[in-house]
N, C-alpha and C positions, 0 to 999 in steps of 0.2 A: 937505939941506933939510927942518927940522924941519917938522909940521903938526900942524894940531889932532888928525889921530886917533892921533897917535904915543903917545898914553896914551887909552887908554879910560877912560868914566867908569862909576862903581859898576853893576855889572847888565850891561855888554855887555863882549865879547873885541874884542882888539886884530882890525881888518882885517887879512888874511895876505895877504903876499908869498910869491910863489913861492919864495924860497929859505929863508923860515922856518916857514911855517903848513904844516899836513897838511892836504890833502882830505880829506873824508868819504869811506869808501869807494862808489867808483861802482858797485857790484855787487850794494848789499845792494838787496832788492827788495821792492818797495809794491804794494798791491791798492788800485786805485779803487772805485769802488762800483758801477759794469759790471763787477766783478770779473774786471778784466783787469788782470793781473803782469807787472810790467816791472821792470827793473834803475832806480836811480836814474840811470845813464847815459842810459836810453834815454826818462824823463820830462826829461831836458834838452836834447835833441837839437837844439830849435828856439829857447827862451827861455829866462830865468835862471828858476828857483823859487823862489817866497815863500812858505815854511810858516807857519802859524800852528799851532802843536803845543798840544794841549790833552788832557787827562785827562778821560774822562767821569766817572766816579767820583769829584771834587773841586768843589765849590762855587766855588773861585778860578778854574775854567776855565771855568765856565758863564757868570762875570762878564764876560767879555774877549770873547763873541760879538759882541754888538753892535759891537763897536769892530771887530773884525775885518773884520765885513761891511762898518762904513764905511771901511774902507782898501781893499777890496777893489774897491770903488766907485770910490774915489780911482783907483784903479790899472786900472782895468777896459779901458781903452783902448789901455794902453801895453804894448810887447812884452814882457811874463813874463805866466807862468802861476801863478795864484795857488791856493793847497790847504789846505785844512784837513789836518793829520795827527792822527789821533785813535787814543789808546792803547787800541783794543779792536780786536775783529772787526770784521765789513760791517754786523751785525745791529746790535750797540752804537755802531756808527757812525750808522747810519742813526735810530736811536732817540734819541741823543744831541744831533745836528743837526735833527733832523726836519726840514722842506722846506727848509732852507740847502742839504741833500745836492743839492735840485735845480736849487739857483740857482749852486753851486759846485763846483769839483774838491774833493772828499774821497779819501782814505786811510785805511785801517785799518792800524795797525801792531801788529797784539794781542803780538805778544811783543818789542814795543818794539826792536827790531832796527835802526832808521833812530833813534832816540833814542840808542841806546847808540853807534852809528855816528858822530853829531853831538856826544858828549860831552856832552851836555844833563845839568845838575844838576836845574833847576827848571821848572817849566809853568805857567803857560801858558809859552809863548817864541815868539818872530817869529823865523823864518831865511832869509837867504836865499843862495842857491849859485848862480855863474854857471854857463854851460855848460860849463865844462872842468871844473868839479866842486869850483873854489875859493869858500869861503865867501865871501861881501861882507861878511857881518854876522851876530851872534846876540846877541838880548836875552833873558832868561831870569826870571821873573815879570811881574810888569805893572807896570815902572820909566818911565813916561811918557819921561823923558829918555834913556833906553835904547833906547828904540823908535825914538822920534823918531830919533837918531844911524843906528840902521839904515836905516829908511826914506829919512832924507837920501841916505845912501850906495848905495839900490837908486835913487833917482831921481837921484841924478850919474851913476850905470852908464846907467839908461836917457832921461837927455837929459827928465826929465819934471819934471813942480811937485812939490813937497812939501806933503805933506798936514800942516794942525795936528796936531798930536800934546801935550799932550791937547786934544779935541776934546769939542765940546758931548754930556754924557750920556755921557762916558768915566768908568767909576768912578777912586776914587781909588787910588793907589799900592797895591799890594800886593805881600810876600815869594813869594808861591805856594806850591806844593806841591813834594815831592820827584819828581822824575821816573821813580825807579825806584825801584820796591818793595823 
């Protein structure tokens, strides 16, 4: 039986099934701002993980921060771990996110190992990963329709309400920048 998600809209990837998709390597290590390094699988033990992946060296990634904070607020009571993944070291992550590192979980990915493992081409990106390591959805660049589809899939997984995307104050759509130099 076909469904809405059989053909992904531009800017998204099809939702994986266990027989077709490859999960990101769950042994990739990422470090939070408390300088705790764990494998992706360890960060997935309790809840799915929703990452807003940004490059601190581009304007395009800074334009999505308010939208990310709004989405984090929408899901703050849901059973999901929300985090920024910033493609720099811990100091650069703190500098880029400023006080957001005190308000939200943030990971540093200076060598972009998780970005590579997720096969991201464009940043900013929204990535949702289930506890078993399977991707729920990926949206690259700021394409409100693509981000909406990923958040709808996450909301369905969580049994949660669907946030409005785009929302008030969100930027207009833009393609983003290359994820890998």
